N, C-alpha and C positions, 0 to 999 in steps of 0.2 A: 474183361481184360481188353477187348477191342476198344471200348469207350475210353478206358484209362490210357491206352496207348495213343489214341487219337488226341486226347487232352494233353498228354505229355508232349507229343510232337508239335501241337499248336503252341504250347507255352515256349518250347525251344525256338520255334520259328519266329515267334513274336519277340523274344529276347534278342535273337540274332539280328532281327530287323532294326530294333531300337539301338543296339550297339553299332550297327552299320551306319544308321542315320547320324548318331553322335559323332562317329569318326569322320564322316563326310562333312559335317558342319565345321568341325575343328580344322580339317584340311582346307576348306573353302575360306575360313577366316584367315589362316596363315597365308594362303595364296593372295588374298586381297591385300593384306598388310605388306607382303613382299612386293607386289606390284606398285603399291603406294610408295614404298621406299625407293624402288627403281626410278619412279617418276621424279621424286624429290632429288635423288642423286643426279639424274640427267639434267634437271634444271639447275642444280648447283654447278655442274661441270660447265654448262653453257654460260653461267654468270662468271665463273672463274676465267673462261676463255675471253669474255668481253673485257674483264678487268685487265687481263694480260695485254690484250690488243691496245686498250686505252693507255696503259702504262708505257707500252712501247712507243706510242706516238708522242708522249710528253717527255720533256727533258727531265733527267733525274736531278734531284736537289741533294746537295751534299753539304753537311755542316762540319767544319774543321775547327777544333779547339786546340789552343796552345800557341806558343810563340813561333812566328814564321821564321824559318832559317835556322832554328835551334837544332842541336844534335839529338836531343831527346824529345822531339816533338811528339805529342800524342794527338792523334786524329780520330774522330768518331764519325761514322757515317750513319745517318738516320735512315733506316729502311722500314718499310711497312710489312710487318709480319702477319701471317694468317692468324686470325683470332681462333679462340677455342671453338671446337665444333663437337656436337654430340651425335651427329648423323653418321651412323656406321651400321654395317650388317650385324655386328656383335650387339650393339645397343638395342637394335630392333628385336633381336632374339631374346634379350633380357626382358624387354618390355612385354613381349608375348607371354613370357613365363611369370610375369609379375615380380621381376627382380629389379632393384634400383639401378639405374644407369649412371648415377653420380651421387656422391655424398654431399654435394654443395646445396645449400638452401638459397637459391637465387632470389626468391621472393623475400626471404628474411633479410638478406644483405641490403636490399634496397628499401626495406620497410614497406613492402607492398603485399597485397593479398591476391590470391588467384582470381582470374577473371577481370583484372584491371585493364584499362585501355593502353594502347601503345604510347599515347601522349603522357599518361601518368608515369609510364616507365622512364621516359626521357626526363620528365620533371624531377622524379625521385633520384635519378642518377646525378643530375646537376646539383641537387641539394646535398646529397651525400658527399660529392666531391668538394663542395664548399666547406662542409663540416670537417672533413679531413684536413683541409688546408689550414683551417682556423685552429686545429688542435695543437699545432706547433710541434709535430713529430719530426724526428730526424729524417734525413733523405732516404735512407734504406727502408725504414718502416713505412714511410709515406708511399714509396714506390710499390711495396708489396701489397699494401691495402688498396692502392689505386688499381693494381692489376686485377685484384679480386672483384672490384666494382666494375671494371671494364668487361671482365668475363661474364658477370651476371647481366650487365646491360646488353652485351652481344647476344646472349641466349634469349633474353626476354624481348628484345626488339626485333629479332628475326622471326618471320612467320613460320618457316620450316623448323628452325631449332626449337622454338617455343611449343610448336605442335607436338613434337616428339617428347619434349620434357614434360608437358602437361599430361600427355598420354601415359607416360611412365608413372607419374604420380597417381593418376586415376586407376591404373592397373594395380598399384600397390594397395591403395585404399579399398578398392572393391575387388578383392581377389575371388570372392564367391560369384561375381557376375562379370562377364566379359564386356569390356568397353572398347568400342571402335575408335580409331584415331580421330575421325571427324566429330565424335561426341566431345572430345576434349579441346577441339579447335574453337577459339573464341570468335574467329571470323565467320564461322558457320552459324553461330547463334546470334551474333550481333547483326548480321545482314537481314535475318528474318524479323527480328524485333519481337515485341509482344504479340501474341495471337489476338485477332480481332474478337471483340465481345460476341458471344453467341446469343442468338435470339431464343427466347423461351420456347420450349417444345410445346406444340399443340397436341394435347392428349385427347381432344374431342373425338377424332375419327377412331382412335384406338379404343376409346371407351364405348363407342357405338358398336364396333365389331365385337367387343366382349359381351355387351348386352344381347346382341343378336345370337351369338353362340349359346349364351346362357338360356335364352328363351327357347331356342331350338332344342336344347337338352331337356328342359322341363316339359316341353310339348311332346317330345318323343317318349319320355318316361310315362306321361299321363296316357298317351295313346296305347303304349304297350300294356298298361294295366287294364285299360278299357277293353282291348281286344282279347285279353286272356280270361275275361269273365264269361 
């Protein structure tokens, strides 16, 4: 009874330790991802501040359409709107759980594959825009499709936006294995490049050590037999 109780207690302690280790690893992963999001958001706020300061120093450009002096003049002011952004606390939580953060296939819109370079994104965006213009669509349809291309180009040409988007895709594809954000970042893999070729391993010393232990084992076995006679 005492041995059975000790074994049961050992199994319970081992299972509790394993469960605690799993919980700590999950919490550490979420903490790292949240810290990464805060850093990205902090950098984004700094960039937005610089853009606002730069815009305040430059004169605003206004485009007015219509007859000057008419009673029913229609004027349109061209303003720069903030593009679509995927970076948010909600999207990070979705990516952590392996839930899609958007239904849009940004790579498919531009005819690209994952892992393509930023130069390829720019070239594909220009090509798609030219194809749309040559299709002869009416103004409304052309505007809608151009907005979709702009959205995809913005997501894939921004390092922060693309990192989050690729991370979400990786989490959905590999739900059985956790993927870190830097694993889906093409800038992390492209900077390192291909690993250098490894030199062939010298197995000579290992073989000599094996022969030594084998000879020592045979010698000890022979001596034990001789001494027992």
